[in-house]
C-alpha positions in Angstrom: 49.9 207.5 90.3 50.1 211.2 89.3 52.1 211.8 86.1 51.2 215.3 85.1 52.2 218.6 86.7 50.8 221.9 85.5 52.8 225.1 85.7 50.8 228.4 85.4 53.4 230.7 83.9 51.6 233.3 81.9 51.8 236.2 84.5 53.7 239.4 83.9 55.8 239.4 87.1 55.3 243.1 87.6 56.9 243.2 91.1 60.2 242.6 89.4 60.0 245.2 86.7 62.1 246.3 84.8 63.8 242.8 84.8 60.6 241.0 83.8 59.9 243.4 80.9 61.7 241.0 78.6 62.3 238.0 80.9 59.7 235.7 82.4 59.7 235.8 86.2 59.8 232.0 86.1 63.2 232.3 84.4 64.8 234.5 87.1 67.7 232.5 88.6 68.1 231.4 92.2 72.0 231.3 92.1 72.5 229.5 88.7 69.1 227.8 88.1 65.8 229.3 87.0 62.9 229.2 89.4 60.8 227.0 87.1 63.6 224.4 87.0 63.5 224.0 90.7 59.7 223.3 90.4 60.3 220.8 87.6 63.0 219.0 89.6 60.5 218.7 92.5 57.8 217.3 90.2 60.3 214.7 88.7 61.3 213.7 92.2 57.6 213.0 93.0 57.5 210.6 90.0 55.8 213.0 87.5 56.9 212.8 83.9 54.7 215.2 82.0 55.2 218.9 82.6 52.3 221.0 81.2 53.2 224.7 81.1 50.6 227.5 80.6 52.5 230.3 79.0 51.7 233.8 77.6 53.2 236.4 75.3 57.0 236.8 75.6 57.6 233.5 77.3 59.6 231.8 74.6 62.6 231.4 76.8 60.7 228.9 79.0 60.4 226.6 76.0 64.0 227.2 74.9 65.3 226.4 78.4 63.7 222.9 78.3 65.2 222.1 74.9 68.6 221.5 73.4 70.8 224.4 72.4 73.0 223.0 69.8 75.2 226.1 69.2 75.9 226.5 72.9 76.5 222.8 73.5 78.9 222.6 70.5 80.7 225.7 71.7 81.5 224.3 75.2 81.8 220.6 74.2 84.9 219.1 75.7 85.5 222.0 78.1 85.1 222.2 81.8 81.9 224.3 81.3 80.1 221.3 79.7 79.4 219.8 83.1 77.3 222.8 84.0 74.7 221.6 81.6 74.4 218.1 83.2 71.5 219.0 85.4 69.3 220.5 82.7 70.2 217.7 80.3 68.9 215.2 83.0 65.7 217.2 83.3 65.1 217.2 79.6 65.7 213.5 79.4 63.5 212.7 82.4 60.3 214.6 81.4 58.0 215.6 78.5 57.2 219.2 78.1 54.0 220.6 76.5 52.8 224.2 76.3 49.6 226.1 75.8 48.9 229.8 75.7 46.7 231.7 78.1 45.5 234.6 76.0 43.9 236.6 78.8 45.0 237.0 82.4 41.8 236.1 84.3 43.3 234.6 87.5 44.8 231.3 88.7 41.6 229.4 88.3 41.4 230.5 84.6 45.1 229.5 84.1 44.5 226.1 85.5 41.4 225.7 83.3 43.5 226.7 80.3 45.7 223.7 81.0 42.8 221.3 80.7 43.7 220.4 77.1 47.2 219.3 78.3 46.1 217.5 81.5 43.0 215.6 80.3 40.8 213.5 82.6 43.3 212.5 85.3 44.5 213.8 88.7 47.4 216.3 88.4 49.7 218.5 90.4 50.0 222.3 90.1 53.2 224.2 90.9 53.5 228.0 91.2 57.2 228.4 90.4 57.6 231.6 92.4 56.9 229.6 95.6 60.2 227.8 96.0 60.0 224.8 98.3 63.1 223.1 99.6 63.3 219.8 101.4 66.4 217.7 100.8 64.8 214.5 102.0 61.5 214.5 100.2 60.0 217.3 98.2 56.7 218.8 99.0 55.0 217.4 95.9 56.3 213.9 96.8 54.8 214.3 100.2 51.5 215.3 98.7 51.5 212.6 96.1 51.9 210.0 98.9 48.8 211.5 100.6 46.9 211.5 97.3 47.6 207.8 97.0 45.9 207.3 100.4 43.0 209.7 100.2 42.3 210.2 96.4 41.0 213.8 96.7 42.3 217.3 96.0 45.0 218.5 98.4 46.4 222.0 99.0 49.7 222.8 100.8 49.4 225.3 103.6 51.6 227.0 106.1 51.1 229.2 109.1 51.7 232.9 108.4 51.5 235.9 110.7 47.9 237.2 111.2 48.8 240.5 109.6 49.8 238.8 106.3 46.7 236.6 105.8 45.3 239.2 103.4 47.9 238.2 100.9 46.8 234.6 100.6 44.0 232.2 100.2 43.3 231.0 103.8 41.6 227.8 104.9 39.8 226.6 108.0 39.4 222.9 108.6 38.9 219.9 110.9 42.1 218.3 112.0 42.7 214.7 110.9 46.3 214.5 112.1 48.8 217.1 113.4 49.5 218.2 109.8 46.4 217.2 107.8 43.0 218.9 107.8 39.7 218.4 106.0 38.9 221.9 104.6 35.6 223.4 105.8 36.2 227.0 104.6 38.5 228.8 102.2 38.7 232.5 101.5 40.8 234.3 98.9 42.8 237.3 100.4 40.4 238.0 103.3 40.2 241.5 104.6 42.4 242.3 107.6 41.0 240.7 110.8 38.5 238.5 108.9 40.6 235.4 108.1 39.2 232.1 109.3 42.7 231.0 110.4 46.4 231.8 109.8 46.8 228.8 107.5 47.7 230.1 104.1 47.6 228.2 100.8 51.0 228.1 99.0 51.8 227.2 95.4 51.5 223.4 95.6 48.2 221.6 94.8 47.1 218.2 93.8 43.7 218.4 92.0 41.2 215.8 90.8 40.0 216.3 87.2 36.4 217.3 88.2 37.9 220.6 89.3 37.8 221.7 85.6 34.0 221.6 85.5 33.8 223.4 88.8 36.1 226.2 87.6 34.0 226.6 84.5 31.0 227.3 86.7 32.8 229.5 89.1 32.0 233.2 88.7 34.8 235.8 89.0 35.7 236.5 92.6 38.4 238.6 94.4 39.8 241.2 92.0 37.3 240.2 89.3 39.4 237.1 88.6 38.4 233.4 88.5 39.9 232.1 91.8 41.0 228.5 92.3 40.2 229.1 96.0 36.5 229.6 95.1 36.4 226.5 93.0 38.1 224.4 95.7 35.6 225.6 98.3 32.8 224.3 96.1 34.7 221.0 95.7 35.2 220.8 99.5 31.4 221.4 100.1 30.4 218.6 97.7 33.2 216.2 98.4 36.6 216.5 100.1 39.6 218.8 100.0 42.5 218.3 102.3 45.0 220.9 103.6 48.5 219.7 104.3 51.0 221.4 106.5 54.1 220.3 104.6 57.6 219.5 105.8 60.2 221.9 104.3 61.1 225.5 103.8 59.2 227.8 101.4 60.3 231.1 99.9 58.0 233.6 98.3 60.1 234.4 95.3 57.3 236.6 93.9 58.6 239.3 96.4 62.0 240.9 96.2 62.7 240.1 99.9 61.8 236.4 99.4 63.8 236.1 96.3 66.9 237.5 98.0 66.3 235.2 101.0 66.0 232.1 98.7 69.1 233.1 96.8 71.1 233.4 100.0 69.8 230.1 101.4 70.4 228.1 98.2 73.9 229.5 97.8 74.8 228.6 101.3 73.1 225.3 101.6 72.9 223.8 98.1 75.2 225.5 95.6 78.3 225.5 97.8 77.9 221.8 98.7 77.2 220.6 95.1 
């Protein structure tokens, strides 16, 4: 049903300086695997085959990672180390990778619009790699793809956050359809303290219908002077339907140092040691 997944990956990752001065934040490893590879794994599990990556200056290692490295593979061929490449080889064989440059950082909405040339006129998923989502049974994107098959509209993943942290997120309000599914009635990007419409924060998983591109094009800059996907989705919700889904799984904010360490510890204890 949904074959394309868009990865906005042009940001500077300033919260991890100086490490991100020369390394994309999406390539920072959780144990032994880069953040973006976890996201690609999740997309492949959801049945998606085309990974569309929006890059920026200094992001060549993203392209190199999802490609063969003949010198390295020749060097470790026939040794015990060769098995360490099995996972990434499977990823490369399971998906197509295309890339486009975002020349200016104008917000997530602008990054998604930049990917239009790769996505075309079809529904697509969006993954923000620094939100690491773990569910061993069924990944968050697979859960959302199943919902899209039923409802055929844009869907955002949400989770409850403490009231004193709502100012860090896009926050939704909605009408409950089930215990974990709501029709969005309001959506605010990083509301001021005490003004959030709820404590349901949007996290880095979306399924979007292609009409979102035209809406983004007509969305003026919002919070921080950037083109916000939250503002575009609110317009889409007013004219049609946008659903918010309280997903099943654990999510780590790997854009923060604390979340990155928490994710590393969790994956080491629960995934790496059992692989």
